[in-house]
C-alpha positions in Angstrom: -20.9 39.9 -90.9 -17.4 38.4 -91.2 -14.5 39.2 -88.8 -12.9 41.8 -91.1 -16.1 43.8 -91.3 -16.6 43.6 -87.6 -13.1 44.8 -87.0 -13.5 47.8 -89.4 -16.8 48.8 -87.7 -15.2 48.7 -84.3 -12.3 50.9 -85.5 -14.8 53.4 -86.9 -16.6 53.5 -83.5 -13.4 54.0 -81.6 -12.0 56.7 -83.9 -15.4 58.3 -84.5 -14.7 58.7 -88.2 -15.8 56.6 -91.2 -13.5 54.6 -93.4 -14.0 57.0 -96.3 -13.2 60.0 -94.1 -10.0 58.3 -92.9 -9.0 57.6 -96.5 -9.6 61.3 -97.4 -7.4 62.5 -94.5 -4.6 60.1 -95.4 -4.7 61.2 -99.0 -4.6 64.9 -98.1 -1.6 64.3 -95.9 0.2 62.4 -98.6 -0.7 65.2 -101.1 0.7 67.9 -98.9 3.9 66.0 -98.4 4.1 65.4 -102.2 3.6 69.1 -102.8 6.7 69.9 -100.7 8.7 67.3 -102.5 7.6 68.6 -105.9 8.3 72.2 -104.9 11.8 71.2 -103.8 12.4 69.4 -107.1 11.1 72.5 -109.1 13.4 74.9 -107.1 16.4 72.7 -107.7 15.6 72.4 -111.4 15.1 76.1 -111.8 18.5 76.8 -110.1 20.2 74.3 -112.3 18.5 75.8 -115.4 19.6 79.3 -114.5 23.2 78.1 -114.0 23.3 76.3 -117.4 21.0 78.6 -119.5 23.6 81.1 -120.6 26.1 78.3 -121.5 23.5 76.3 -123.4 22.2 79.3 -125.3 25.7 80.2 -126.4 26.3 76.6 -127.6 23.0 76.6 -129.6 23.8 80.0 -131.2 27.3 79.1 -132.0 26.2 75.8 -133.6 23.6 77.6 -135.7 26.2 80.0 -136.9 28.5 77.2 -137.9 25.8 75.6 -139.9 24.7 78.8 -141.6 28.1 80.3 -142.3 28.8 81.1 -146.0 31.7 82.8 -147.7 31.2 86.5 -147.3 32.7 88.8 -149.9 31.8 92.4 -149.7 30.4 93.6 -153.0 30.6 97.2 -154.2 28.6 97.1 -157.4 29.2 99.9 -159.9 28.4 99.0 -163.5 31.5 100.0 -165.4 32.1 99.0 -169.0 35.6 99.3 -170.4 35.9 100.3 -174.1 38.8 99.7 -176.5 39.0 103.3 -177.8 37.3 106.7 -177.6 35.7 106.3 -181.0 33.2 103.9 -179.4 31.9 106.8 -177.2 31.2 108.8 -180.3 29.1 106.1 -181.8 27.3 105.6 -178.5 26.5 109.3 -178.3 25.4 109.5 -181.9 24.5 112.4 -184.1 23.4 115.3 -181.8 23.2 112.8 -178.9 20.3 110.8 -180.3 21.8 107.4 -179.6 22.6 108.1 -175.9 19.1 109.6 -175.4 17.5 106.6 -176.9 19.6 104.3 -174.7 18.8 106.2 -171.5 15.1 106.3 -172.4 14.9 102.5 -173.2 16.9 101.4 -170.1 16.0 104.0 -167.5 19.7 104.5 -166.5 22.1 107.4 -166.7 25.2 107.0 -168.8 28.4 108.7 -167.7 31.1 109.3 -170.4 33.4 111.6 -168.5 36.2 109.0 -167.7 38.6 107.9 -170.4 38.5 104.3 -171.4 35.2 103.5 -169.6 31.5 104.1 -169.5 29.6 104.2 -166.2 25.9 103.2 -165.8 24.0 104.7 -162.9 20.6 103.7 -161.5 19.2 103.0 -158.1 17.5 99.9 -159.7 20.2 97.3 -160.0 18.1 95.2 -162.4 17.8 98.0 -164.8 21.5 98.6 -164.5 22.2 95.0 -165.4 19.9 95.1 -168.4 21.7 98.3 -169.6 25.1 96.7 -169.0 24.3 93.6 -171.1 22.6 95.7 -173.8 25.5 98.1 -174.1 28.1 95.3 -174.3 26.2 93.7 -177.2 25.8 97.0 -179.0 29.5 97.7 -178.7 30.3 94.3 -180.2 27.6 94.7 -182.9 28.8 98.2 -183.8 25.4 99.0 -185.3 24.4 101.6 -182.8 21.2 103.4 -183.7 17.9 104.2 -181.9 15.9 101.3 -183.5 18.7 98.8 -182.9 19.1 100.0 -179.3 15.4 99.4 -178.6 15.6 95.9 -180.0 18.7 94.9 -178.0 17.3 96.4 -174.8 14.0 94.5 -175.2 15.9 91.2 -175.8 18.0 91.7 -172.7 14.9 92.5 -170.6 13.5 89.1 -171.5 16.9 87.4 -170.9 17.3 89.0 -167.5 13.7 88.1 -166.5 14.6 84.5 -167.3 17.8 84.7 -165.2 15.9 86.2 -162.3 13.4 83.4 -162.2 16.2 80.8 -162.4 18.2 82.5 -159.7 15.0 82.6 -157.5 14.6 78.8 -158.0 18.2 78.2 -157.0 17.8 80.2 -153.8 14.6 78.4 -152.8 16.1 75.0 -153.6 19.3 75.9 -151.6 17.3 75.9 -148.3 14.6 73.4 -149.3 11.6 75.8 -149.8 8.9 74.5 -152.1 5.6 75.8 -153.7 6.7 79.4 -153.9 4.7 81.6 -156.3 6.6 82.2 -159.6 6.4 86.0 -159.1 8.0 85.7 -155.7 10.8 83.5 -157.2 11.5 86.2 -159.7 11.7 88.7 -156.8 14.1 86.5 -155.0 16.2 86.4 -158.1 16.6 90.1 -157.9 18.8 89.5 -154.8 21.6 88.5 -157.2 21.9 92.1 -158.3 21.2 93.8 -155.0 23.6 94.5 -152.1 22.9 96.0 -148.6 25.9 97.8 -147.1 28.2 95.8 -149.5 26.7 92.4 -148.6 25.0 90.6 -151.5 21.4 89.8 -150.6 21.6 86.2 -151.9 24.5 85.5 -149.5 22.8 87.4 -146.6 19.3 85.8 -147.1 20.6 82.3 -147.4 22.8 82.7 -144.3 19.9 84.2 -142.3 17.6 81.3 -143.4 20.1 78.6 -142.4 20.8 80.2 -139.0 17.1 80.7 -138.2 16.1 77.2 -139.3 18.9 75.6 -137.3 17.9 77.6 -134.2 14.3 76.6 -134.7 15.3 72.9 -134.7 17.3 73.3 -131.5 14.6 75.0 -129.5 11.6 73.2 -131.0 10.1 76.1 -133.0 8.4 75.9 -136.4 11.2 75.4 -138.8 9.3 76.2 -142.0 8.0 79.5 -140.6 11.4 80.6 -139.4 13.0 79.6 -142.7 10.4 81.5 -144.8 10.5 84.5 -142.6 14.3 84.6 -142.8 14.3 84.1 -146.6 11.8 86.9 -147.3 12.8 89.3 -144.5 14.6 91.7 -147.0 12.3 91.1 -150.0 11.1 94.7 -149.7 14.5 95.9 -150.8 14.0 94.7 -154.3 10.5 96.3 -154.7 11.4 99.2 -156.9 8.0 100.5 -158.1 6.7 101.8 -154.7 7.9 104.1 -152.0 8.3 103.1 -148.4 10.6 101.3 -146.0 11.7 97.8 -147.1 9.9 96.3 -144.1 6.6 97.9 -145.2 7.1 97.0 -148.8 8.0 93.4 -148.0 4.9 93.0 -145.8 2.6 94.3 -148.6 4.2 92.1 -151.2 3.8 88.9 -149.0 0.2 89.8 -148.2 -0.5 90.1 -152.0 0.7 86.6 -152.5 -1.2 85.1 -149.5 1.9 84.1 -147.5 1.1 82.7 -144.0 0.4 85.3 -141.4 3.3 84.1 -139.2 5.8 84.6 -142.0 4.5 88.1 -142.7 4.8 88.9 -139.0 8.4 87.7 -138.9 9.2 90.1 -141.8 7.3 93.0 -140.1 9.1 92.5 -136.8 12.7 91.7 -137.9 13.8 95.3 -137.1 11.8 95.5 -133.9 9.4 98.0 -135.5 6.6 96.0 -133.8 6.7 93.8 -130.7 7.6 90.1 -131.5 4.4 88.0 -132.0 6.1 84.6 -132.0 9.3 82.8 -131.2 9.9 82.4 -135.0 10.0 86.2 -135.3 12.6 86.4 -132.6 14.7 83.8 -134.4 14.6 85.7 -137.7 15.7 88.9 -135.8 18.6 87.0 -134.1 19.7 85.4 -137.4 19.6 88.7 -139.3 21.6 90.5 -136.6 24.2 87.6 -136.5 24.6 87.6 -140.3 24.8 91.4 -140.8 27.0 91.9 -137.7 29.8 89.5 -138.7 33.1 91.2 -139.2 33.7 92.0 -142.9 30.1 91.1 -143.8 28.9 94.6 -144.4 30.3 98.0 -145.2 28.9 101.4 -145.4 30.8 104.5 -146.6 31.5 106.5 -143.4 31.0 109.8 -145.1 27.6 108.7 -146.4 26.6 107.4 -143.0 27.5 110.6 -141.2 25.8 112.7 -143.8 22.6 110.8 -143.4 22.6 111.2 -139.7 23.3 115.0 -140.0 20.7 115.4 -142.6 18.1 113.7 -140.4 19.0 116.0 -137.5 18.9 119.1 -139.7 15.5 118.2 -141.1 14.1 118.0 -137.5 15.8 121.3 -136.4 14.2 123.1 -139.4 10.7 122.7 -137.8 9.3 125.4 -135.7 9.5 124.8 -131.9 12.4 122.3 -132.2 15.4 123.2 -130.0 17.6 120.2 -130.7 17.6 116.8 -132.3 19.7 113.6 -131.9 19.8 110.5 -134.2 20.4 107.1 -132.6 20.5 103.4 -133.7 22.1 104.1 -137.1 19.4 106.7 -137.8 16.5 104.4 -137.0 15.5 106.6 -134.0 15.4 110.3 -133.8 14.8 112.2 -130.5 13.6 115.7 -130.9 13.6 118.2 -128.0 10.7 120.7 -128.2 10.4 124.2 -126.7 7.7 123.8 -124.1 7.0 127.5 -124.3 6.1 127.4 -128.0 4.5 123.9 -128.3 1.7 122.3 -126.4 1.1 118.5 -126.2 -1.1 118.4 -129.4 1.3 120.5 -131.4 4.3 118.3 -130.3 2.4 115.2 -131.5 1.7 116.8 -134.9 5.3 118.0 -135.2 6.7 114.5 -134.6 4.4 113.1 -137.3 5.4 115.7 -139.8 9.1 115.3 -139.1 8.9 111.6 -139.7 7.0 112.2 -143.0 9.7 114.7 -144.1 12.5 112.2 -143.3 10.7 109.4 -145.2 10.3 111.7 -148.2 13.9 113.1 -148.4 16.1 110.3 -147.0 16.7 106.6 -147.5 17.0 105.0 -144.1 17.3 101.2 -143.4 14.2 100.2 -141.4 11.5 102.5 -140.0 12.4 105.7 -138.4 11.0 106.2 -134.9 10.6 109.9 -134.0 10.4 110.6 -130.2 9.4 114.2 -129.3 10.4 115.3 -125.8 8.6 118.3 -124.3 9.5 119.0 -120.7 9.0 122.2 -118.7 11.5 122.8 -115.9 12.0 125.6 -113.3 15.2 125.9 -111.4 15.5 128.4 -108.6 19.0 129.8 -108.0 20.8 128.5 -104.9 21.6 131.0 -102.2 
């Protein structure tokens, strides 16, 4: 046994612990001291993060807005065609009104001839209105206005507008660098060209939301493609004209049909907070949508129409048995209904809330999904002496 081994053995005998035990104790002491240092570092980092979080978040959002900003021009689309003289109206109406009936049947729009020097085309479907506008302008130039010719021109313009929609959809997708989109979805995106929301054109709005969301995703390390796609398609339900339902619901169903990624569908489903956020990308789409729509001058809604919608919503609720009062909030997205506890029990209150929501969905067009909250509270107040 060498001198070093003898010395180590003697130390073990004096201290009454083995070398391995001594090592363990020293490591434990070092670990405890390190924990204190680490905890101190973490506390300091947390305090610094709290102090700078608000400033940093504002910088990120402001930078994203700067990158996503587009020229906003409120659009109030009414399809109006000016005519050179009133004789044109007579040819458009035709003998016993056969021409105008054929035109309305072929295009699916209403034709207004009451104003002098112009013709108004009315339809909730902006694409139909665009087809009708193009067809009528050609018919006026052609002067051969008769039912068979009307059908030919309208059919030609349907094909032309379909081509335009696809090309516009391609331009929108290329603008933000989105590839491999189904052709049918590209055509649906092209419909944004002829659709406005509160005066804001959907092409402008969707591109802006996509740019803001993708830049935010880059800044915070989220999935850029998911944020970009969710933002691009968040309002796709607004151009689905062959089904009934909220634009959120219709958009989700459309994207499910074309097998879009689940994360993108969730971002569309959650952009109005109708469901809890399932990912950071959904939150980014929500923020970008609110930032784009909330910019001064970006959107406009007729005040009278807004007030009427709110009043109609409240009146629908008040028309149900057992409802004592109703109040609409959040631009009509939430309706609180006060029930008479003496007339309605808990089960009847639940059923009434569901029926009120169904009635509102049937009679009114409300952005987003309406949440009906029924309140039934029984109170007794004794008079004070």
